[in-house]
HTML snippet that shows the backbone in 3Dmol.js (N, CA, C, O; Angstrom):
<script src="https://3Dmol.org/build/3Dmol-min.js"></script>
<div id="view" style="width:600px;height:400px;position:relative"></div>
<script>
const pdb = `
ATOM      1  N   UNK A   1      52.780 -43.655   4.489  1.00  0.00           N
ATOM      2  CA  UNK A   1      54.016 -44.283   4.891  1.00  0.00           C
ATOM      3  C   UNK A   1      54.117 -44.343   6.408  1.00  0.00           C
ATOM      4  O   UNK A   1      54.503 -45.370   6.967  1.00  0.00           O
ATOM      5  N   UNK A   2      53.775 -43.261   7.067  1.00  0.00           N
ATOM      6  CA  UNK A   2      53.844 -43.243   8.517  1.00  0.00           C
ATOM      7  C   UNK A   2      52.945 -44.286   9.150  1.00  0.00           C
ATOM      8  O   UNK A   2      53.321 -44.928  10.131  1.00  0.00           O
ATOM      9  N   UNK A   3      51.743 -44.458   8.582  1.00  0.00           N
ATOM     10  CA  UNK A   3      50.807 -45.443   9.116  1.00  0.00           C
ATOM     11  C   UNK A   3      51.390 -46.851   9.008  1.00  0.00           C
ATOM     12  O   UNK A   3      51.226 -47.666   9.916  1.00  0.00           O
ATOM     13  N   UNK A   4      52.070 -47.132   7.899  1.00  0.00           N
ATOM     14  CA  UNK A   4      52.683 -48.457   7.728  1.00  0.00           C
ATOM     15  C   UNK A   4      53.768 -48.701   8.766  1.00  0.00           C
ATOM     16  O   UNK A   4      54.028 -49.842   9.148  1.00  0.00           O
ATOM     17  N   UNK A   5      54.397 -47.629   9.218  1.00  0.00           N
ATOM     18  CA  UNK A   5      55.467 -47.756  10.213  1.00  0.00           C
ATOM     19  C   UNK A   5      54.952 -47.612  11.639  1.00  0.00           C
ATOM     20  O   UNK A   5      55.715 -47.713  12.600  1.00  0.00           O
ATOM     21  N   UNK A   6      53.645 -47.374  11.767  1.00  0.00           N
ATOM     22  CA  UNK A   6      53.056 -47.213  13.089  1.00  0.00           C
ATOM     23  C   UNK A   6      53.299 -45.845  13.707  1.00  0.00           C
ATOM     24  O   UNK A   6      53.263 -45.702  14.929  1.00  0.00           O
ATOM     25  N   UNK A   7      53.546 -44.839  12.878  1.00  0.00           N
ATOM     26  CA  UNK A   7      53.794 -43.478  13.369  1.00  0.00           C
ATOM     27  C   UNK A   7      52.503 -42.674  13.261  1.00  0.00           C
ATOM     28  O   UNK A   7      51.886 -42.620  12.197  1.00  0.00           O
ATOM     29  N   UNK A   8      52.102 -42.058  14.354  1.00  0.00           N
ATOM     30  CA  UNK A   8      50.880 -41.255  14.356  1.00  0.00           C
ATOM     31  C   UNK A   8      51.075 -39.974  13.549  1.00  0.00           C
ATOM     32  O   UNK A   8      52.180 -39.441  13.458  1.00  0.00           O
ATOM     33  N   UNK A   9      49.989 -39.499  12.971  1.00  0.00           N
ATOM     34  CA  UNK A   9      50.041 -38.271  12.165  1.00  0.00           C
ATOM     35  C   UNK A   9      50.551 -37.085  12.975  1.00  0.00           C
ATOM     36  O   UNK A   9      51.223 -36.205  12.437  1.00  0.00           O
ATOM     37  N   UNK A  10      50.236 -37.060  14.258  1.00  0.00           N
ATOM     38  CA  UNK A  10      50.649 -35.926  15.092  1.00  0.00           C
ATOM     39  C   UNK A  10      52.168 -35.861  15.278  1.00  0.00           C
ATOM     40  O   UNK A  10      52.695 -34.835  15.708  1.00  0.00           O
ATOM     41  N   UNK A  11      52.872 -36.948  14.958  1.00  0.00           N
ATOM     42  CA  UNK A  11      54.328 -36.973  15.077  1.00  0.00           C
ATOM     43  C   UNK A  11      55.033 -36.715  13.752  1.00  0.00           C
ATOM     44  O   UNK A  11      56.262 -36.713  13.683  1.00  0.00           O
ATOM     45  N   UNK A  12      54.240 -36.494  12.696  1.00  0.00           N
ATOM     46  CA  UNK A  12      54.824 -36.282  11.371  1.00  0.00           C
ATOM     47  C   UNK A  12      54.557 -34.859  10.905  1.00  0.00           C
ATOM     48  O   UNK A  12      53.563 -34.237  11.280  1.00  0.00           O
ATOM     49  N   UNK A  13      55.456 -34.367  10.091  1.00  0.00           N
ATOM     50  CA  UNK A  13      55.320 -33.018   9.552  1.00  0.00           C
ATOM     51  C   UNK A  13      55.952 -33.000   8.164  1.00  0.00           C
ATOM     52  O   UNK A  13      57.025 -33.565   7.955  1.00  0.00           O
ATOM     53  N   UNK A  14      55.283 -32.352   7.224  1.00  0.00           N
ATOM     54  CA  UNK A  14      55.792 -32.243   5.862  1.00  0.00           C
ATOM     55  C   UNK A  14      56.182 -30.799   5.595  1.00  0.00           C
ATOM     56  O   UNK A  14      55.421 -29.882   5.904  1.00  0.00           O
ATOM     57  N   UNK A  15      57.359 -30.592   5.024  1.00  0.00           N
ATOM     58  CA  UNK A  15      57.835 -29.265   4.637  1.00  0.00           C
ATOM     59  C   UNK A  15      57.917 -29.250   3.123  1.00  0.00           C
ATOM     60  O   UNK A  15      58.588 -30.088   2.521  1.00  0.00           O
ATOM     61  N   UNK A  16      57.233 -28.294   2.510  1.00  0.00           N
ATOM     62  CA  UNK A  16      57.194 -28.231   1.048  1.00  0.00           C
ATOM     63  C   UNK A  16      57.338 -26.785   0.597  1.00  0.00           C
ATOM     64  O   UNK A  16      56.997 -25.855   1.327  1.00  0.00           O
ATOM     65  N   UNK A  17      57.845 -26.613  -0.610  1.00  0.00           N
ATOM     66  CA  UNK A  17      58.028 -25.273  -1.160  1.00  0.00           C
ATOM     67  C   UNK A  17      56.710 -24.698  -1.652  1.00  0.00           C
ATOM     68  O   UNK A  17      55.886 -25.409  -2.226  1.00  0.00           O
ATOM     69  N   UNK A  18      56.522 -23.425  -1.427  1.00  0.00           N
ATOM     70  CA  UNK A  18      55.335 -22.723  -1.894  1.00  0.00           C
ATOM     71  C   UNK A  18      55.206 -22.855  -3.407  1.00  0.00           C
ATOM     72  O   UNK A  18      56.167 -22.622  -4.140  1.00  0.00           O
ATOM     73  N   UNK A  19      54.031 -23.225  -3.867  1.00  0.00           N
ATOM     74  CA  UNK A  19      53.765 -23.319  -5.293  1.00  0.00           C
ATOM     75  C   UNK A  19      54.161 -24.632  -5.940  1.00  0.00           C
ATOM     76  O   UNK A  19      53.900 -24.841  -7.124  1.00  0.00           O
ATOM     77  N   UNK A  20      54.787 -25.520  -5.181  1.00  0.00           N
ATOM     78  CA  UNK A  20      55.189 -26.815  -5.721  1.00  0.00           C
ATOM     79  C   UNK A  20      54.287 -27.887  -5.108  1.00  0.00           C
ATOM     80  O   UNK A  20      54.232 -28.050  -3.889  1.00  0.00           O
ATOM     81  N   UNK A  21      53.590 -28.603  -5.967  1.00  0.00           N
ATOM     82  CA  UNK A  21      52.671 -29.670  -5.524  1.00  0.00           C
ATOM     83  C   UNK A  21      51.621 -29.135  -4.548  1.00  0.00           C
ATOM     84  O   UNK A  21      51.372 -29.742  -3.506  1.00  0.00           O
ATOM     85  N   UNK A  22      51.011 -28.007  -4.883  1.00  0.00           N
ATOM     86  CA  UNK A  22      50.013 -27.381  -4.010  1.00  0.00           C
ATOM     87  C   UNK A  22      48.857 -28.322  -3.698  1.00  0.00           C
ATOM     88  O   UNK A  22      48.377 -28.363  -2.565  1.00  0.00           O
ATOM     89  N   UNK A  23      48.406 -29.079  -4.695  1.00  0.00           N
ATOM     90  CA  UNK A  23      47.301 -30.013  -4.465  1.00  0.00           C
ATOM     91  C   UNK A  23      47.698 -31.078  -3.442  1.00  0.00           C
ATOM     92  O   UNK A  23      46.883 -31.477  -2.610  1.00  0.00           O
ATOM     93  N   UNK A  24      48.935 -31.533  -3.505  1.00  0.00           N
ATOM     94  CA  UNK A  24      49.415 -32.528  -2.543  1.00  0.00           C
ATOM     95  C   UNK A  24      49.500 -31.928  -1.144  1.00  0.00           C
ATOM     96  O   UNK A  24      49.202 -32.609  -0.163  1.00  0.00           O
ATOM     97  N   UNK A  25      49.902 -30.663  -1.040  1.00  0.00           N
ATOM     98  CA  UNK A  25      49.936 -29.987   0.258  1.00  0.00           C
ATOM     99  C   UNK A  25      48.543 -29.966   0.877  1.00  0.00           C
ATOM    100  O   UNK A  25      48.377 -30.272   2.058  1.00  0.00           O
ATOM    101  N   UNK A  26      47.543 -29.604   0.075  1.00  0.00           N
ATOM    102  CA  UNK A  26      46.162 -29.552   0.566  1.00  0.00           C
ATOM    103  C   UNK A  26      45.658 -30.936   0.954  1.00  0.00           C
ATOM    104  O   UNK A  26      44.979 -31.086   1.970  1.00  0.00           O
ATOM    105  N   UNK A  27      45.984 -31.943   0.157  1.00  0.00           N
ATOM    106  CA  UNK A  27      45.545 -33.312   0.455  1.00  0.00           C
ATOM    107  C   UNK A  27      46.137 -33.790   1.778  1.00  0.00           C
ATOM    108  O   UNK A  27      45.429 -34.366   2.604  1.00  0.00           O
ATOM    109  N   UNK A  28      47.424 -33.554   1.980  1.00  0.00           N
ATOM    110  CA  UNK A  28      48.059 -33.953   3.235  1.00  0.00           C
ATOM    111  C   UNK A  28      47.402 -33.257   4.427  1.00  0.00           C
ATOM    112  O   UNK A  28      47.125 -33.887   5.447  1.00  0.00           O
ATOM    113  N   UNK A  29      47.156 -31.956   4.289  1.00  0.00           N
ATOM    114  CA  UNK A  29      46.517 -31.200   5.369  1.00  0.00           C
ATOM    115  C   UNK A  29      45.101 -31.718   5.622  1.00  0.00           C
ATOM    116  O   UNK A  29      44.695 -31.885   6.772  1.00  0.00           O
ATOM    117  N   UNK A  30      44.355 -31.971   4.555  1.00  0.00           N
ATOM    118  CA  UNK A  30      42.997 -32.512   4.695  1.00  0.00           C
ATOM    119  C   UNK A  30      43.006 -33.889   5.355  1.00  0.00           C
ATOM    120  O   UNK A  30      42.061 -34.257   6.053  1.00  0.00           O
ATOM    121  N   UNK A  31      44.083 -34.647   5.130  1.00  0.00           N
ATOM    122  CA  UNK A  31      44.215 -35.974   5.730  1.00  0.00           C
ATOM    123  C   UNK A  31      44.679 -35.913   7.183  1.00  0.00           C
ATOM    124  O   UNK A  31      44.828 -36.949   7.830  1.00  0.00           O
ATOM    125  N   UNK A  32      44.908 -34.708   7.697  1.00  0.00           N
ATOM    126  CA  UNK A  32      45.254 -34.551   9.099  1.00  0.00           C
ATOM    127  C   UNK A  32      46.730 -34.410   9.411  1.00  0.00           C
ATOM    128  O   UNK A  32      47.118 -34.421  10.579  1.00  0.00           O
ATOM    129  N   UNK A  33      47.557 -34.279   8.389  1.00  0.00           N
ATOM    130  CA  UNK A  33      48.989 -34.090   8.615  1.00  0.00           C
ATOM    131  C   UNK A  33      49.308 -32.610   8.759  1.00  0.00           C
ATOM    132  O   UNK A  33      48.615 -31.757   8.204  1.00  0.00           O
ATOM    133  N   UNK A  34      50.364 -32.313   9.510  1.00  0.00           N
ATOM    134  CA  UNK A  34      50.841 -30.937   9.603  1.00  0.00           C
ATOM    135  C   UNK A  34      51.706 -30.670   8.379  1.00  0.00           C
ATOM    136  O   UNK A  34      52.629 -31.428   8.082  1.00  0.00           O
ATOM    137  N   UNK A  35      51.401 -29.586   7.674  1.00  0.00           N
ATOM    138  CA  UNK A  35      52.146 -29.215   6.470  1.00  0.00           C
ATOM    139  C   UNK A  35      52.674 -27.803   6.661  1.00  0.00           C
ATOM    140  O   UNK A  35      51.918 -26.880   6.962  1.00  0.00           O
ATOM    141  N   UNK A  36      53.954 -27.648   6.486  1.00  0.00           N
ATOM    142  CA  UNK A  36      54.567 -26.318   6.540  1.00  0.00           C
ATOM    143  C   UNK A  36      55.028 -25.968   5.141  1.00  0.00           C
ATOM    144  O   UNK A  36      55.679 -26.762   4.461  1.00  0.00           O
ATOM    145  N   UNK A  37      54.679 -24.766   4.729  1.00  0.00           N
ATOM    146  CA  UNK A  37      55.009 -24.319   3.374  1.00  0.00           C
ATOM    147  C   UNK A  37      56.108 -23.276   3.467  1.00  0.00           C
ATOM    148  O   UNK A  37      55.973 -22.263   4.152  1.00  0.00           O
ATOM    149  N   UNK A  38      57.195 -23.545   2.765  1.00  0.00           N
ATOM    150  CA  UNK A  38      58.365 -22.673   2.795  1.00  0.00           C
ATOM    151  C   UNK A  38      58.300 -21.671   1.658  1.00  0.00           C
ATOM    152  O   UNK A  38      58.063 -22.029   0.504  1.00  0.00           O
ATOM    153  N   UNK A  39      58.511 -20.425   1.999  1.00  0.00           N
ATOM    154  CA  UNK A  39      58.632 -19.391   0.974  1.00  0.00           C
ATOM    155  C   UNK A  39      59.876 -18.567   1.303  1.00  0.00           C
ATOM    156  O   UNK A  39      60.026 -18.052   2.411  1.00  0.00           O
ATOM    157  N   UNK A  40      60.743 -18.458   0.334  1.00  0.00           N
ATOM    158  CA  UNK A  40      61.965 -17.685   0.507  1.00  0.00           C
ATOM    159  C   UNK A  40      61.680 -16.233   0.121  1.00  0.00           C
ATOM    160  O   UNK A  40      61.001 -15.979  -0.873  1.00  0.00           O
ATOM    161  N   UNK A  41      62.185 -15.303   0.884  1.00  0.00           N
ATOM    162  CA  UNK A  41      61.928 -13.891   0.597  1.00  0.00           C
ATOM    163  C   UNK A  41      63.139 -13.063   1.015  1.00  0.00           C
ATOM    164  O   UNK A  41      64.105 -13.589   1.568  1.00  0.00           O
ATOM    165  N   UNK A  42      63.075 -11.793   0.750  1.00  0.00           N
ATOM    166  CA  UNK A  42      64.175 -10.905   1.098  1.00  0.00           C
ATOM    167  C   UNK A  42      65.228 -10.885   0.005  1.00  0.00           C
ATOM    168  O   UNK A  42      65.039 -11.454  -1.071  1.00  0.00           O
ATOM    169  N   UNK A  43      66.320 -10.232   0.290  1.00  0.00           N
ATOM    170  CA  UNK A  43      67.343 -10.044  -0.739  1.00  0.00           C
ATOM    171  C   UNK A  43      68.099 -11.329  -1.074  1.00  0.00           C
ATOM    172  O   UNK A  43      68.774 -11.383  -2.102  1.00  0.00           O
ATOM    173  N   UNK A  44      68.008 -12.351  -0.246  1.00  0.00           N
ATOM    174  CA  UNK A  44      68.765 -13.585  -0.494  1.00  0.00           C
ATOM    175  C   UNK A  44      67.934 -14.702  -1.106  1.00  0.00           C
ATOM    176  O   UNK A  44      68.408 -15.835  -1.201  1.00  0.00           O
ATOM    177  N   UNK A  45      66.704 -14.412  -1.524  1.00  0.00           N
ATOM    178  CA  UNK A  45      65.847 -15.494  -2.027  1.00  0.00           C
ATOM    179  C   UNK A  45      66.419 -16.168  -3.269  1.00  0.00           C
ATOM    180  O   UNK A  45      66.373 -17.393  -3.381  1.00  0.00           O
ATOM    181  N   UNK A  46      66.957 -15.388  -4.201  1.00  0.00           N
ATOM    182  CA  UNK A  46      67.448 -15.973  -5.447  1.00  0.00           C
ATOM    183  C   UNK A  46      68.662 -16.878  -5.213  1.00  0.00           C
ATOM    184  O   UNK A  46      68.672 -18.008  -5.702  1.00  0.00           O
ATOM    185  N   UNK A  47      69.690 -16.419  -4.479  1.00  0.00           N
ATOM    186  CA  UNK A  47      70.827 -17.319  -4.208  1.00  0.00           C
ATOM    187  C   UNK A  47      70.403 -18.592  -3.468  1.00  0.00           C
ATOM    188  O   UNK A  47      70.954 -19.666  -3.712  1.00  0.00           O
ATOM    189  N   UNK A  48      69.430 -18.471  -2.570  1.00  0.00           N
ATOM    190  CA  UNK A  48      68.943 -19.649  -1.839  1.00  0.00           C
ATOM    191  C   UNK A  48      68.368 -20.673  -2.807  1.00  0.00           C
ATOM    192  O   UNK A  48      68.698 -21.856  -2.731  1.00  0.00           O
ATOM    193  N   UNK A  49      67.497 -20.215  -3.727  1.00  0.00           N
ATOM    194  CA  UNK A  49      66.902 -21.138  -4.697  1.00  0.00           C
ATOM    195  C   UNK A  49      67.956 -21.731  -5.624  1.00  0.00           C
ATOM    196  O   UNK A  49      67.877 -22.909  -5.972  1.00  0.00           O
ATOM    197  N   UNK A  50      68.919 -20.952  -6.017  1.00  0.00           N
ATOM    198  CA  UNK A  50      69.968 -21.467  -6.899  1.00  0.00           C
ATOM    199  C   UNK A  50      70.786 -22.552  -6.198  1.00  0.00           C
ATOM    200  O   UNK A  50      71.172 -23.536  -6.829  1.00  0.00           O
ATOM    201  N   UNK A  51      71.053 -22.386  -4.911  1.00  0.00           N
ATOM    202  CA  UNK A  51      71.766 -23.419  -4.148  1.00  0.00           C
ATOM    203  C   UNK A  51      70.941 -24.700  -4.078  1.00  0.00           C
ATOM    204  O   UNK A  51      71.478 -25.797  -4.231  1.00  0.00           O
ATOM    205  N   UNK A  52      69.632 -24.560  -3.847  1.00  0.00           N
ATOM    206  CA  UNK A  52      68.760 -25.743  -3.793  1.00  0.00           C
ATOM    207  C   UNK A  52      68.763 -26.472  -5.133  1.00  0.00           C
ATOM    208  O   UNK A  52      68.820 -27.701  -5.174  1.00  0.00           O
ATOM    209  N   UNK A  53      68.701 -25.717  -6.225  1.00  0.00           N
ATOM    210  CA  UNK A  53      68.708 -26.340  -7.547  1.00  0.00           C
ATOM    211  C   UNK A  53      70.046 -27.009  -7.837  1.00  0.00           C
ATOM    212  O   UNK A  53      70.088 -28.082  -8.438  1.00  0.00           O
ATOM    213  N   UNK A  54      71.140 -26.377  -7.410  1.00  0.00           N
ATOM    214  CA  UNK A  54      72.473 -26.941  -7.648  1.00  0.00           C
ATOM    215  C   UNK A  54      72.689 -28.225  -6.846  1.00  0.00           C
ATOM    216  O   UNK A  54      73.431 -29.107  -7.280  1.00  0.00           O
ATOM    217  N   UNK A  55      72.051 -28.336  -5.686  1.00  0.00           N
ATOM    218  CA  UNK A  55      72.191 -29.533  -4.861  1.00  0.00           C
ATOM    219  C   UNK A  55      71.657 -30.765  -5.572  1.00  0.00           C
ATOM    220  O   UNK A  55      72.164 -31.872  -5.392  1.00  0.00           O
ATOM    221  N   UNK A  56      70.640 -30.561  -6.369  1.00  0.00           N
ATOM    222  CA  UNK A  56      70.025 -31.687  -7.089  1.00  0.00           C
ATOM    223  C   UNK A  56      69.532 -31.181  -8.439  1.00  0.00           C
ATOM    224  O   UNK A  56      68.417 -30.668  -8.535  1.00  0.00           O
ATOM    225  N   UNK A  57      70.336 -31.316  -9.468  1.00  0.00           N
ATOM    226  CA  UNK A  57      69.988 -30.782 -10.794  1.00  0.00           C
ATOM    227  C   UNK A  57      68.639 -31.259 -11.328  1.00  0.00           C
ATOM    228  O   UNK A  57      68.019 -30.558 -12.128  1.00  0.00           O
ATOM    229  N   UNK A  58      68.174 -32.426 -10.908  1.00  0.00           N
ATOM    230  CA  UNK A  58      66.862 -32.908 -11.362  1.00  0.00           C
ATOM    231  C   UNK A  58      65.747 -31.970 -10.918  1.00  0.00           C
ATOM    232  O   UNK A  58      64.663 -31.969 -11.501  1.00  0.00           O
ATOM    233  N   UNK A  59      66.011 -31.173  -9.890  1.00  0.00           N
ATOM    234  CA  UNK A  59      65.002 -30.229  -9.411  1.00  0.00           C
ATOM    235  C   UNK A  59      64.679 -29.154 -10.440  1.00  0.00           C
ATOM    236  O   UNK A  59      63.580 -28.600 -10.422  1.00  0.00           O
ATOM    237  N   UNK A  60      65.604 -28.849 -11.327  1.00  0.00           N
ATOM    238  CA  UNK A  60      65.355 -27.828 -12.354  1.00  0.00           C
ATOM    239  C   UNK A  60      64.153 -28.238 -13.197  1.00  0.00           C
ATOM    240  O   UNK A  60      63.232 -27.446 -13.397  1.00  0.00           O
ATOM    241  N   UNK A  61      64.160 -29.462 -13.686  1.00  0.00           N
ATOM    242  CA  UNK A  61      63.030 -29.955 -14.479  1.00  0.00           C
ATOM    243  C   UNK A  61      61.757 -30.009 -13.668  1.00  0.00           C
ATOM    244  O   UNK A  61      60.681 -29.684 -14.169  1.00  0.00           O
ATOM    245  N   UNK A  62      61.873 -30.418 -12.414  1.00  0.00           N
ATOM    246  CA  UNK A  62      60.716 -30.493 -11.524  1.00  0.00           C
ATOM    247  C   UNK A  62      60.079 -29.119 -11.349  1.00  0.00           C
ATOM    248  O   UNK A  62      58.860 -28.982 -11.453  1.00  0.00           O
ATOM    249  N   UNK A  63      60.891 -28.109 -11.087  1.00  0.00           N
ATOM    250  CA  UNK A  63      60.390 -26.747 -10.899  1.00  0.00           C
ATOM    251  C   UNK A  63      59.753 -26.230 -12.184  1.00  0.00           C
ATOM    252  O   UNK A  63      58.668 -25.649 -12.153  1.00  0.00           O
ATOM    253  N   UNK A  64      60.420 -26.439 -13.305  1.00  0.00           N
ATOM    254  CA  UNK A  64      59.873 -25.967 -14.583  1.00  0.00           C
ATOM    255  C   UNK A  64      58.532 -26.618 -14.890  1.00  0.00           C
ATOM    256  O   UNK A  64      57.603 -25.940 -15.329  1.00  0.00           O
ATOM    257  N   UNK A  65      58.418 -27.924 -14.664  1.00  0.00           N
ATOM    258  CA  UNK A  65      57.142 -28.608 -14.913  1.00  0.00           C
ATOM    259  C   UNK A  65      56.039 -28.028 -14.043  1.00  0.00           C
ATOM    260  O   UNK A  65      54.918 -27.828 -14.513  1.00  0.00           O
ATOM    261  N   UNK A  66      56.346 -27.755 -12.774  1.00  0.00           N
ATOM    262  CA  UNK A  66      55.341 -27.213 -11.867  1.00  0.00           C
ATOM    263  C   UNK A  66      54.964 -25.786 -12.232  1.00  0.00           C
ATOM    264  O   UNK A  66      53.798 -25.408 -12.129  1.00  0.00           O
ATOM    265  N   UNK A  67      55.922 -25.003 -12.650  1.00  0.00           N
ATOM    266  CA  UNK A  67      55.619 -23.624 -13.044  1.00  0.00           C
ATOM    267  C   UNK A  67      54.779 -23.577 -14.312  1.00  0.00           C
ATOM    268  O   UNK A  67      53.865 -22.760 -14.427  1.00  0.00           O
ATOM    269  N   UNK A  68      55.086 -24.448 -15.257  1.00  0.00           N
ATOM    270  CA  UNK A  68      54.370 -24.448 -16.531  1.00  0.00           C
ATOM    271  C   UNK A  68      52.995 -25.094 -16.441  1.00  0.00           C
ATOM    272  O   UNK A  68      52.161 -24.895 -17.325  1.00  0.00           O
ATOM    273  N   UNK A  69      52.748 -25.862 -15.389  1.00  0.00           N
ATOM    274  CA  UNK A  69      51.453 -26.535 -15.260  1.00  0.00           C
ATOM    275  C   UNK A  69      50.394 -25.641 -14.639  1.00  0.00           C
ATOM    276  O   UNK A  69      49.234 -26.043 -14.545  1.00  0.00           O
ATOM    277  N   UNK A  70      50.752 -24.464 -14.222  1.00  0.00           N
ATOM    278  CA  UNK A  70      49.798 -23.554 -13.554  1.00  0.00           C
ATOM    279  C   UNK A  70      49.018 -22.741 -14.548  1.00  0.00           C
ATOM    280  O   UNK A  70      48.178 -21.931 -14.158  1.00  0.00           O
TER     281      UNK A  70
END
`;
const viewer = $3Dmol.createViewer("view");
viewer.addModel(pdb, "pdb");
viewer.setStyle({}, {cartoon: {color: "spectrum"}});
viewer.zoomTo();
viewer.render();
</script>
């Protein structure tokens, strides 16, 4: 997408959750994009994930599919 818009890879960055679309994370990195992987930890990790899921209920199915595909 960035190439179609004339944006260099060095100006783009992808942020993705740990364990979700891992193959896509590796592909992006192999293609020269900067990929940052987010992992929530500490005592607030569960409430953080619940807020993310509540923001977009479709994410529940997405997370379950990714967890079950491993």
